[in-house]
C-alpha positions in Angstrom: 0.0 0.0 0.0 1.5 3.4 -0.9 2.9 5.5 1.9 0.7 8.8 2.2 3.6 11.2 2.7 5.3 10.1 -0.5 2.1 10.5 -2.6 3.2 13.7 -4.4 3.0 14.2 -8.1 4.2 17.1 -10.2 4.9 17.8 -13.9 8.0 19.4 -15.2 5.8 21.7 -17.3 3.0 23.6 -15.6 3.3 24.8 -12.1 0.6 26.1 -9.6 2.4 29.5 -9.4 2.8 30.9 -12.9 3.7 34.2 -14.5 1.7 35.9 -17.3 4.1 37.9 -19.4 3.8 41.0 -21.6 4.8 40.4 -25.3 7.1 42.6 -27.2 7.0 42.2 -31.0 10.3 42.4 -33.0 14.0 42.1 -32.3 14.7 45.8 -31.7 15.9 47.2 -28.4 14.2 50.4 -27.0 14.4 52.9 -24.2 11.8 55.2 -22.6 11.8 57.3 -19.5 9.6 59.0 -16.9 7.5 62.0 -17.9 9.6 65.2 -18.0 12.8 63.3 -18.9 14.3 62.8 -22.3 16.3 59.7 -23.1 18.1 58.1 -26.0 19.5 54.6 -26.6 22.8 54.5 -28.4 22.9 52.1 -31.2 25.0 48.9 -30.8 26.6 47.5 -27.7 29.7 49.0 -26.1 32.6 47.8 -24.0 31.9 47.3 -20.3 34.6 49.6 -18.7 33.4 51.1 -15.5 36.6 53.1 -14.8 37.5 54.7 -11.5 35.3 56.8 -9.3 35.8 60.6 -9.8 34.6 63.6 -7.8 31.4 65.2 -8.9 32.0 68.9 -10.2 28.5 69.8 -9.0 25.0 68.2 -9.1 25.1 65.0 -11.2 22.7 62.2 -12.0 23.5 58.8 -10.5 21.6 55.4 -10.5 20.0 54.7 -7.1 17.9 51.5 -7.7 17.5 48.7 -10.3 14.1 47.1 -11.0 13.5 44.2 -13.4 10.4 42.7 -15.1 10.1 39.6 -17.3 8.6 40.0 -20.8 8.5 37.9 -24.0 10.2 39.0 -27.2 8.3 37.3 -30.0 9.3 36.9 -33.6 6.2 34.9 -34.4 3.2 33.8 -32.4 4.9 30.6 -31.2 8.5 31.7 -31.4 9.4 33.8 -28.4 12.3 34.2 -26.0 12.4 35.2 -22.4 13.6 38.8 -22.0 14.5 41.0 -18.9 13.2 44.6 -18.8 15.4 46.9 -16.6 14.3 50.1 -15.0 17.1 52.4 -13.6 15.9 54.9 -11.0 17.9 58.2 -11.0 18.5 60.9 -8.4 20.5 64.1 -8.2 23.7 64.1 -6.0 26.0 67.0 -5.1 25.7 70.8 -4.9 27.0 73.7 -6.9 30.3 75.0 -5.3 30.3 78.7 -4.2 33.3 80.7 -5.7 35.7 82.0 -3.1 35.5 85.6 -4.2 31.7 85.5 -4.0 31.9 84.3 -0.4 34.1 87.2 0.5 32.6 90.1 -1.4 29.0 89.0 -1.8 27.1 87.6 -4.8 28.2 88.9 -8.3 25.9 91.1 -10.1 26.6 89.3 -13.4 23.5 87.3 -14.3 25.5 84.9 -16.5 27.0 83.4 -13.3 23.5 82.2 -12.2 23.0 80.2 -15.4 24.8 77.0 -14.3 22.6 76.6 -11.3 19.5 76.7 -13.4 20.8 74.5 -16.2 19.6 71.0 -17.0 21.5 67.8 -16.2 22.7 65.2 -18.6 24.1 61.7 -17.9 25.3 58.7 -19.7 24.0 55.6 -17.9 25.5 52.2 -18.7 23.6 48.9 -18.2 25.8 45.7 -18.1 24.1 42.3 -18.4 25.6 38.8 -17.9 23.8 35.5 -18.3 25.9 32.5 -19.3 26.9 32.3 -22.1 26.1 35.9 -23.2 27.2 39.3 -21.9 26.1 42.8 -23.2 26.6 46.5 -22.3 24.3 49.3 -23.6 24.5 53.1 -23.2 21.5 55.3 -22.3 21.7 59.1 -22.5 19.3 60.9 -20.1 18.6 64.6 -19.8 16.7 66.2 -16.9 15.3 69.7 -17.2 16.4 72.4 -14.8 13.0 72.5 -13.1 13.5 68.9 -11.8 17.1 69.4 -10.6 16.9 69.3 -6.8 20.0 68.0 -5.0 19.2 64.8 -3.1 15.8 64.3 -4.8 14.7 61.5 -7.2 14.0 62.6 -10.8 12.4 59.5 -12.3 13.6 56.5 -14.2 14.8 55.2 -17.6 13.6 51.8 -18.9 15.5 49.5 -21.3 13.7 46.8 -23.4 15.3 44.3 -23.1 18.0 41.7 -22.4 17.3 38.2 -23.8 18.1 35.3 -21.5 17.6 31.5 -21.4 14.7 29.9 -19.4 15.9 29.1 -15.8 19.2 31.1 -16.2 20.8 33.3 -13.5 21.2 36.9 -14.7 23.4 39.6 -13.2 22.9 43.3 -14.0 25.2 46.3 -13.2 24.5 50.0 -13.7 26.8 53.1 -13.4 27.4 56.4 -15.2 30.2 57.6 -17.4 32.2 59.1 -15.8 31.5 57.1 -12.6 30.7 59.1 -9.5 29.5 56.3 -7.1 29.9 52.6 -6.7 28.0 50.7 -9.4 24.6 49.1 -8.6 24.3 45.4 -9.0 21.3 43.0 -9.1 21.1 39.2 -9.4 18.0 37.4 -10.5 17.1 33.7 -11.0 14.7 33.4 -14.0 11.9 30.9 -13.7 11.9 27.6 -15.6 9.2 26.4 -17.8 7.0 25.3 -14.9 6.6 28.9 -13.8 5.6 30.3 -17.2 2.0 30.6 -18.3 3.1 31.0 -21.9 5.3 28.0 -22.2 3.6 27.0 -25.5 5.2 30.1 -27.0 8.8 29.1 -26.0 10.0 26.3 -28.2 12.6 25.1 -25.7 9.8 24.2 -23.2 7.9 22.0 -25.6 9.8 18.7 -25.0 9.8 18.7 -21.2 8.8 15.3 -19.7 6.4 15.0 -16.7 7.4 13.3 -13.5 5.5 11.7 -10.6 6.9 10.4 -7.3 5.2 7.7 -5.2 6.2 5.0 -2.8 5.2 1.4 -2.1 6.6 -0.1 1.0 10.3 0.5 1.2 10.7 1.5 -2.5 10.2 5.0 -4.0 9.3 5.2 -7.6 10.2 8.0 -10.0 7.9 7.6 -13.0 8.7 9.8 -16.0 6.0 10.2 -18.6 8.0 10.5 -21.8 6.9 9.6 -25.3 8.0 6.3 -26.6 11.6 6.4 -27.8 12.4 9.9 -26.7 15.9 10.2 -25.2 16.4 12.4 -22.2 18.8 12.9 -19.3 18.0 12.4 -15.7 20.2 13.5 -12.8 19.7 13.1 -9.0 22.0 15.5 -7.1 22.4 17.0 -3.6 21.8 20.7 -3.7 24.4 22.2 -1.4 23.9 25.6 0.3 27.7 25.8 0.9 29.7 25.0 -2.2 28.7 23.4 -5.6 26.0 20.8 -6.0 27.1 17.1 -5.5 26.0 14.7 -8.2 24.7 11.4 -6.9 23.2 9.6 -9.9 23.1 10.3 -13.6 21.7 8.4 -16.6 20.8 9.0 -20.2 17.6 7.1 -20.8 14.9 6.4 -23.3 11.3 7.0 -22.3 9.1 5.9 -20.7 11.1 5.0 -17.5 10.5 4.1 -13.9 13.4 4.7 -11.4 13.3 2.9 -8.0 15.0 4.2 -5.0 15.1 3.2 -1.3 13.0 5.6 0.8 16.0 5.9 3.2 17.9 7.7 0.4 15.5 10.7 0.5 17.1 13.7 2.2 15.9 17.4 2.1 18.5 18.5 -0.5 17.8 15.7 -3.0 16.9 17.3 -6.3 15.8 15.9 -9.6 16.9 17.4 -13.0 15.4 16.3 -16.3 16.2 17.5 -19.9 15.8 16.3 -23.5 19.0 15.0 -25.1 18.9 17.8 -27.7 21.3 20.7 -28.4 20.8 23.7 -26.1 17.9 22.0 -24.3 16.4 23.5 -21.2 17.2 21.7 -17.9 14.4 21.7 -15.3 15.1 21.0 -11.7 12.9 20.4 -8.7 13.6 19.6 -5.0 10.4 18.0 -3.7 11.7 16.9 -0.3 13.0 20.2 1.1 10.3 20.6 3.8 9.6 16.9 4.4 10.1 15.9 8.1 10.9 12.3 7.2 13.6 13.4 4.8 15.1 15.5 7.6 15.1 12.5 10.0 16.8 10.4 7.2 19.5 13.1 7.0 20.4 12.8 10.7 20.5 9.0 10.4 23.1 9.1 7.6 25.2 11.9 9.2 28.4 10.7 10.6 31.2 12.2 12.8 34.7 11.4 11.6 38.0 11.8 13.5 40.8 13.4 11.4 44.1 12.6 13.1 45.7 14.1 15.0 43.1 16.6 16.4 40.8 17.3 13.4 37.2 16.1 13.0 34.4 16.6 10.5 30.6 16.1 10.3 29.8 14.2 7.1 26.3 14.6 5.6 24.9 14.9 2.1 23.0 18.2 3.0 23.6 21.2 5.1 22.4 20.9 8.7 21.5 23.5 11.4 23.9 21.9 13.9 25.9 23.0 16.9 28.7 20.9 18.5 30.4 20.8 21.8 32.8 18.5 23.7 31.7 16.4 26.7 33.2 13.9 29.1 31.7 10.4 29.2 32.4 8.4 32.4 32.3 4.6 32.2 29.2 2.8 33.4 26.8 5.0 31.6 25.2 8.3 32.7 24.9 11.5 30.8 27.9 13.0 29.0 29.0 16.1 30.8 29.6 19.2 28.7 33.0 20.9 28.7 32.5 24.6 28.0 36.2 25.0 27.9 37.9 24.2 25.6 35.1 23.9 22.9 32.1 26.2 23.5 28.9 25.4 21.6 29.4 26.6 18.1 27.9 26.3 14.7 29.1 23.4 12.5 29.7 23.5 8.8 28.9 20.1 7.2 31.7 18.4 5.4 34.3 20.9 6.6 37.4 19.8 8.5 37.4 21.4 12.0 40.1 21.1 14.7 39.8 20.4 18.4 41.8 22.9 20.6 43.3 20.0 22.5 46.8 18.8 23.3 45.9 15.1 23.5 43.0 12.8 22.7 41.2 10.6 25.3 38.7 7.8 24.8 36.3 9.5 27.3 36.2 12.7 25.2 33.0 12.7 23.1 31.4 15.1 20.6 27.7 16.1 21.0 25.9 17.5 18.0 22.6 19.3 18.6 19.9 20.9 16.4 18.1 23.6 18.4 17.6 22.2 21.8 17.6 18.5 20.7 20.6 16.3 21.0 21.0 14.5 17.6 24.3 12.7 17.8 27.0 11.7 20.3 30.2 9.9 19.4 33.3 9.2 21.3 35.7 9.6 18.4 38.8 8.3 20.1 37.3 5.1 21.5 38.2 3.1 18.3 41.9 4.2 18.3 42.6 4.5 22.0 40.4 1.7 23.3 37.3 1.6 25.5 36.3 4.2 28.1 38.7 4.5 31.0 38.0 5.0 34.7 39.9 8.3 34.8 39.0 11.4 36.8 38.9 14.7 34.9 40.4 17.5 36.9 39.5 21.1 35.9 42.1 23.8 36.6 40.9 27.4 36.7 43.3 30.3 36.6 42.5 33.7 37.8 44.3 37.0 38.2 47.6 37.2 40.2 48.3 33.5 39.3 45.4 32.2 41.5 44.7 28.6 40.7 41.9 26.3 41.8 41.3 22.6 41.1 38.1 20.6 41.0 37.1 17.1 39.9 34.2 16.6 37.4 31.4 14.7 39.1 27.9 13.9 37.9 26.6 16.6 40.2 29.1 19.2 39.0 32.7 20.2 39.6 33.6 19.3 43.2 36.7 20.8 45.0 39.4 18.2 45.6 40.1 19.1 49.2 36.5 19.1 50.6 34.3 17.0 53.0 32.0 15.9 50.2 31.2 12.2 50.0 32.5 11.9 46.4 35.4 9.6 45.4 37.5 12.5 44.2 37.1 14.3 47.6 38.2 11.1 49.5 41.2 10.8 47.2 41.9 14.6 46.9 45.4 14.6 48.3 46.4 11.5 46.3 45.1 13.1 43.1 47.1 16.3 43.8 50.2 14.2 44.3 49.6 12.4 41.0 49.1 15.8 39.2 52.3 17.2 40.6 54.3 14.0 39.8 53.2 14.0 36.2 51.0 10.9 36.3 48.0 12.8 34.9 47.5 13.5 31.1 47.1 17.1 30.2 44.3 17.4 27.6 44.0 21.2 27.2 45.8 24.3 28.3 45.5 28.1 27.9 45.4 31.3 30.0 42.1 30.5 31.5 42.8 27.0 32.8 43.6 23.4 31.9 42.1 19.9 31.8 43.8 16.9 33.3 42.9 13.2 33.1 44.1 11.2 36.1 44.0 7.4 36.2 42.0 5.8 39.1 42.9 2.2 38.5 45.4 1.9 41.3 43.0 3.3 43.9 40.3 0.9 42.9 42.7 -2.0 43.3 43.7 -0.8 46.8 40.1 -0.4 47.8 39.1 -3.9 46.7 42.2 -5.7 48.0 40.5 -6.8 51.3 37.3 -7.8 49.4 39.4 -10.1 47.1 41.1 -11.6 50.2 37.7 -12.3 51.7 36.4 -13.9 48.5 39.5 -16.1 48.3 39.0 -17.2 51.9 35.3 -18.0 51.2 36.3 -19.9 48.1 38.8 -22.0 50.0 36.2 -22.9 52.7 33.6 -23.8 50.0 36.2 -26.0 48.3 36.9 -27.9 51.5 33.1 -28.4 52.0 32.8 -29.8 48.5 35.6 -32.2 49.1 33.6 -33.6 52.0 30.9 -34.8 49.6 32.7 -37.1 47.2 29.8 -37.8 45.0 29.1 -34.1 44.3 32.8 -33.7 43.7 32.9 -36.4 41.1 30.0 -34.8 39.2 31.7 -31.4 39.4 35.0 -32.9 38.0 33.1 -34.5 35.1 31.5 -31.2 34.3 34.9 -29.4 34.5 36.5 -32.1 32.2 33.8 -31.7 29.6 34.1 -27.9 29.8 37.9 -28.1 29.2 37.4 -30.3 26.2 34.8 -27.9 24.7 37.5 -25.2 24.7 38.2 -22.5 27.2 38.0 -19.9 24.5 34.3 -20.2 24.3 33.7 -19.4 28.0 32.6 -16.0 28.6 31.8 -14.9 25.0 29.3 -12.1 25.2 25.8 -12.3 23.7 23.5 -9.3 23.9 19.8 -10.2 23.5 17.4 -7.6 22.1 13.7 -8.3 22.0 10.4 -6.5 22.1 8.4 -7.1 25.3 5.1 -8.1 23.6 3.6 -9.7 26.7 4.5 -11.4 30.0 4.6 -14.9 28.4 7.1 -13.8 25.7 9.3 -12.2 28.4 9.3 -15.5 30.3 10.3 -17.3 27.1 13.2 -14.8 26.6 14.3 -15.3 30.2 14.3 -19.1 29.7 16.4 -18.8 26.6 18.9 -16.4 28.3 19.2 -18.8 31.3 19.8 -21.8 29.0 22.5 -19.9 27.0 24.3 -19.1 30.3 25.0 -22.8 30.7 26.8 -23.2 27.4 28.6 -21.2 28.7 28.0 -17.7 27.4 28.0 -14.3 29.0 24.4 -13.3 28.3 23.2 -9.7 28.6 19.5 -9.0 28.6 17.5 -6.1 29.9 15.3 -8.5 32.0 18.2 -8.8 34.3 19.3 -5.2 34.3 16.2 -3.3 35.2 17.9 -1.2 37.9 20.6 0.0 35.5 17.9 0.7 32.8 16.0 2.9 35.2 19.1 4.8 36.3 20.7 5.2 32.8 17.9 5.1 30.4 17.3 2.6 27.7 19.4 4.3 25.0 22.4 4.9 27.1 22.2 1.4 28.6 22.0 -0.3 25.2 24.8 1.9 23.7 27.2 0.9 26.5 26.3 -2.8 26.3 26.5 -2.9 22.5 29.9 -1.2 22.5 31.3 -3.5 25.2 29.8 -6.7 23.5 31.3 -5.9 20.1 34.7 -4.8 21.5 34.9 -8.2 23.3 34.1 -10.0 20.0 30.6 -11.0 21.0 27.3 -11.1 19.1 24.1 -9.0 19.2 21.1 -11.2 18.9 17.8 -9.7 17.5 14.8 -11.8 18.6 12.0 -11.1 16.2 8.4 -11.3 17.4 5.2 -9.7 16.1 5.8 -6.7 18.2 9.5 -6.4 17.2 8.5 -6.7 13.5 5.9 -3.9 13.9 8.5 -1.7 15.6 11.0 -2.3 12.8 8.5 -1.4 10.1 7.5 1.7 12.0 11.1 2.8 12.2 11.9 2.0 8.6 8.9 4.1 7.5 8.6 6.9 10.0 12.0 6.9 11.7 10.7 6.9 15.3 8.1 5.3 17.5 5.3 7.2 19.2 6.2 8.7 22.5 5.0 6.7 25.4 4.2 3.7 23.2 6.8 1.5 25.0 7.9 1.1 28.6 11.0 3.1 29.7 13.1 -0.1 30.1 12.2 -1.5 26.6 15.7 -1.6 25.1 14.6 -2.9 21.7 12.7 0.3 20.7 15.5 2.4 22.0 18.2 0.3 20.3 16.8 0.6 16.8 18.3 4.1 16.4 21.8 2.4 16.7 21.0 -0.9 15.1 19.5 0.4 11.8 22.6 2.4 10.8 24.8 -0.8 11.1 22.5 -2.6 8.7 22.1 0.3 6.3 25.9 0.8 6.0 26.8 -2.9 5.8 28.4 -3.2 9.2 26.1 -5.9 10.6 27.5 -9.2 9.2 29.7 -10.9 11.7 28.3 -8.7 14.6 24.6 -9.5 14.5 22.4 -12.6 14.2 18.6 -12.8 14.0 16.3 -15.4 15.5 12.6 -16.0 15.9 10.4 -18.7 17.4 9.0 -20.6 14.5 5.7 -21.3 16.2 5.2 -17.6 17.0 6.3 -15.8 13.7 6.2 -16.5 10.0 9.7 -16.5 8.4 8.6 -14.0 5.7 7.6 -11.5 8.4 11.2 -10.5 9.2 12.0 -7.2 7.3 14.3 -7.6 4.3 16.9 -5.2 5.7 17.7 -7.6 8.5 18.3 -10.6 6.2 21.8 -9.3 5.6 22.7 -11.6 8.6 21.6 -15.1 9.4 18.0 -15.2 10.7 17.4 -18.6 12.3 14.3 -20.3 13.6 14.1 -21.7 17.1 14.1 -24.4 18.1 14.2 -26.0 14.6 17.6 -24.4 13.7 19.0 -24.4 17.2 22.3 -26.2 16.3 23.2 -23.5 13.8 22.1 -20.8 16.3 24.4 -22.2 19.0 27.3 -22.8 16.6 27.1 -19.1 15.5 27.1 -17.8 19.0 30.0 -20.0 20.1 32.1 -18.9 17.1 34.1 -21.0 14.6 36.2 -23.9 16.0 34.7 -23.6 19.5 32.4 -26.6 19.6 32.6 -30.4 19.1 29.8 -32.4 17.5 29.1 -34.4 20.6 29.1 -31.3 22.8 26.8 -29.4 20.5 24.3 -32.3 20.3 24.1 -32.4 24.2 23.7 -28.6 24.4 21.0 -28.5 21.8 18.9 -31.1 23.7 19.5 -29.2 26.9 18.4 -25.8 25.5 15.5 -27.4 23.6 14.1 -29.1 26.8 14.4 -25.8 28.6 12.6 -23.8 25.9 9.6 -26.2 25.3 7.6 -25.5 28.5 8.0 -21.7 28.1 7.1 -22.0 24.4 4.0 -24.0 25.1 3.0 -21.4 27.7 3.1 -18.7 25.1 0.9 -20.7 22.8 -1.6 -21.6 25.5 -4.8 -19.5 25.4 -5.1 -16.7 28.0 -6.6 -17.7 31.3 -5.3 -21.3 31.2 -3.6 -22.3 34.4 0.2 -22.7 34.1 2.4 -25.1 36.1 6.1 -25.6 36.4 9.0 -23.4 36.9 8.8 -19.8 35.5 11.7 -17.7 34.3 10.8 -14.1 34.6 12.4 -10.7 34.8 13.4 -11.2 38.4 15.5 -14.3 37.7 18.6 -12.4 38.6 21.6 -11.2 36.7 23.3 -14.1 35.0 26.0 -12.0 33.4 
């Protein structure tokens, strides 16, 4: 079924807003002026030589304003060209200079000296016209009678008919006098194309324009060009850049009629379509139909990317210009909001696709860039995490320098910047003296420095080790006591040794491989089914991460921050992200693929699946998903064809029918033996069956047996 917001149709011929133009008959140029003035058009064009500005000897005529009007110059009824009529408004500038002897001895009695002040004014006005590939200059002579000569007053205008120009061309017009007394006037105008002209039937270059309609069906956008059979034409899709030249994206020479298919995610506000017949000197007509479309604006933010340019440069890459502001922030490990750093990078406007530079001395994995549009945060990326490793447990110290070499130090905390030597209950306050010693001994990394202050990153690893030393000793003592108790029960010890032997044979490399489960919480029964699957996978062994077991962290951090941290950690450890598709998950995916966001409040705050789609979809759209993601669905709950096509770039396996392939993919290549895999498949299948039957049981039916729910505990 077509998507409503794509159902727009337009013809590259008529347009709803059109111009009705006056017709001029014949090829001759002409000039006329306001009542009371006399004017004359010199025959032939002249050289465009403005010359230097000279001082006015007295009152002179100068151009003050240019005004244009479009007309048609017609040679026959259906053979016309677009023409620009130019009106030059004139005014008197300057005064008559009083002679020195007249100032000293009074006015002269000779009446002949009064004549210049009552004389008429004459000026030669030059009009210069440029419109690729033509350029012209014409000379207009204007005379103003003495009665109209009033310094500082407008005297009227002179009109020139007319400069011929191509449809859709950009024209530039200059006007000045000879000699030139003031800076020349200039005016630039974009002429309409054939869609904006009521008389397009009179302009032969507009006759062969094709019509175009845009519609969508599902994930595909169709550009249908209504061109006569066999007519050859050019079609170009390009990104219209506000800053810099246009960026071509797609170009073809085609033979009509044609239908071009695009993915709806390719539509961005600056995507424009240009069509022209493949004929000499044909008119090219362009239209940008998605400029004000909200979905195209969301697509633009999805494809925008931040790029690190070593050593300290960065760039925001996007096909279109964005109203964006950027600032630096400090992201502490364990989630939480990224704290803005006003120094050294205050919030500033960002130019898309332009290399910018951080005013930093060194990079750090905890330094991130936030990009906002208005008051909404659109992007956040820790650019150094790929090259310098994951987030570090470092403390950021902010040094402030005042007058007379006054210095103060504070540590950046979630609640703000806390002084190091204080009685606060923060970790930095407890370790204030040690951090000062580390700073003085050069153990801290200086990130930024100027006259106002400095930023330092101080490692906290050694203090964490000291703090937990006693805890580790207690754990070791408890483990020793537990081991002795187990030795007292020989039968249990034998079973434990058999399990340990089997685990060693299966390969120690498989232990602890991370698997992040993402699912849509359709109902309580499906949540129990996901909990059962996660518990069974923990016995493989795998390090399973699922939001069912992390509700407290989800409430504290928020779904998006929690998922971003878990996804980054899972992929850095070589793990896999598992997408569990259900009817609710499929509906969310389709909603994101079509609209780009889900309705506010439609999902619970701890629903990580709806929050994760903003990060998962770019990986699939840019081809980064294979080897990092795997899809799965329960074959009794979902039809295989229901999974969106975009996610089939990775294996999508049915459970429990394809359970062997599913477990083999999670364990990784070479990590399993056939006998081990067969036993684990039976074990997981037996665990899943009761929960799967519970999902299929009609509502209200009494359930028995062991339940795996959200409160099963953290198995990671």
